[in-house]
N, C-alpha and C positions, 0 to 999 in steps of 0.2 A: 589398533586404532578403533575408536568407537564408530559404528555405522548405524545410522538411523534407518530402522526398518522401512520398507515401501509402504505407502498408504494402501488400503485403509489401516489406521492404527487402532489399538485397543482404546476403549473410551477414556480411560484414565491418562493414557498418553496423549490423546487427542485434547483433552482439557488443558493438560500441562503445557503442550506445546502451543495452544491457542493463547493462553496466558504469557508464555515466554515470548511469543512472536509480537504480541501487543506491547509488552514491556520494552522489547528491543526497538520497536517502532518509536515509543516515546523518547527513549534514550537517544536513538539515532536522529530524531528530529531536533532535540535539543542541541546535539552536536552540529547538525547541519546549520542551524541559526547562527552559531558562533563562527563556523567556517564561512558561511555565505556573507556575513557582515564584513569580515576581513576581506574576502574575495572582491566584494562590491567596491570597497575602498581602494585596494591594490590594483585592480583592473581599471578603475576609473569609469566603470559602466554604471555605477550608481545603484542604490538600493532598489529603485522602482523597476529597473530592467532586470536586475539579478533576481528579485523576489518573484516577479511575475513569470519570468521564463524558466529559470533554473530551479527555483523552489516549486514552481508549479509542476515541472517535469518529475523532480525528485519525490515530492510528497504525493503525487497522483499515481506513481508507479505501483505502490502497494495495491491500491484499488483497482488498478487496470489489471494487474496480475490475478487478484482475487476473482475479478469478473471472468476473465479467460478460463481459469480453472474451474469455477463454479458452473460456467456455461457447458463445460464438458461433463459435468457431474450427472449422476443419476437422480439428483435432487434439483429439479429445475427452479425451484423457488430461491435458491442461493444466488447470490450474485457478487618554501618559496611558493610562489603562485603554483608552480607545478606541483609541489608536495600537497599544497592545499587542494588543488583540483583533484589529485589522486584521493585524498582523504575524503573529499565531498562525493566523488563518484562511488567509492567503496562503501561509504555509509548509505548512500542512495540505493546501492545493490542490496545491502542488508535489509533496508526497508522493503525493497520490492520482494526479496526472497520470503520476507515475513508475510506477504500477501498469499503466496503459494501455500505456505504451512497453514495459515489460518483457513484458507478455503478447504484443504484436505481434512483438517481437523474438524471443521464445522459439518462436513459431510457425515462423519462418524458420529458426531454429537446428535445430529438429526436421527440417524439410523438406530442408535443405541438408546436414546432417551424417550422417543416419541414425541418430542417437541417438533412443531411443524417447521418445515423448511422456510417458510415466509417468515415466521418469528426469529428463528436463528439468523436468517439473512438480514432481516430488517433491524433487529435490535443488536445483536452481538456483532455481526459483520459491519453493519452500518456504524456502530460506535467506534469500532477499531479503524474503519476507513476514514472516519473524520479526525482521528488522533493525530496524524502527521501534520495536517494544516493548522489544527488548533494548538498543538504543543509548540510547533515552529513559530507560530505568531506570538504566542506568550513569551517564548524564550527571546524573540527579537525585541519585543517590547521591554522586557527586563534589561536588555542591553542598551536601551534607548534608541533602537533602530525602528522608529515607528513606520517610516515609509517601507522598509523591508517587510515588516509585519502585514501591513495592508496589502502590499504587492503579492506577498506569498499566498494570502488567502484568495485573492482574485485569481492569480495564476493557477493555483491548485483546483479551485472550483471551476474555472474555465476548462482545464484539462480533464476534468472528471466526467465531462461529456463524451470523452473517448471510451469511457466504460460501456456506453450504449453501443458504440460501433464495434468494439471488441466482442461484447456479448452476442450482438446480432451476427457478426461474421462467424464466430465459433459455433454458434447454434446452426447456421446454414451449413457449414462444413459437415457437422455431425449429422444433420437430417439428410444431406445429400448422400453421405456414406451408408446411412441406414437404408435409404431408398435403393441404392445399387445392391445391397446385400439381399434384398427381398427377391 
């Protein structure tokens, strides 16, 4: 069985994994739009509630994981219905796992290329962090689910504020541990 080596990975692996995780995020987001549209209808909860709550959680998970992993980094500048639910949760988990891979790969890219952590974090990670909401909204619009699209963007951006809380908490834990070791 193939095992992914523990990070930090070589630069080539890091770039490849970064791109693969970003692509998985796009594909997963498109799939979530389809599943979410069907679930909104089948549950009777409507596209607005489903988009704002569930898409918000699912599409923000990647960014929240990226923030948590990056906050622990040495690069501080980085930052039936049952079956349908199971698929939606599984795809959301893939998108969240992509956040971990992207954060670890970005750390190696910074260390190996000389690019600043701020640049890699703001440009590369920022772009990938915006992909789930953007792609999900576009896919929902293409399905004719306009309310779902708008709700997904509002929900995702509202939950992105959790990035600040997760990053702050993680940084405080690390600083507290470092102080105790001195």
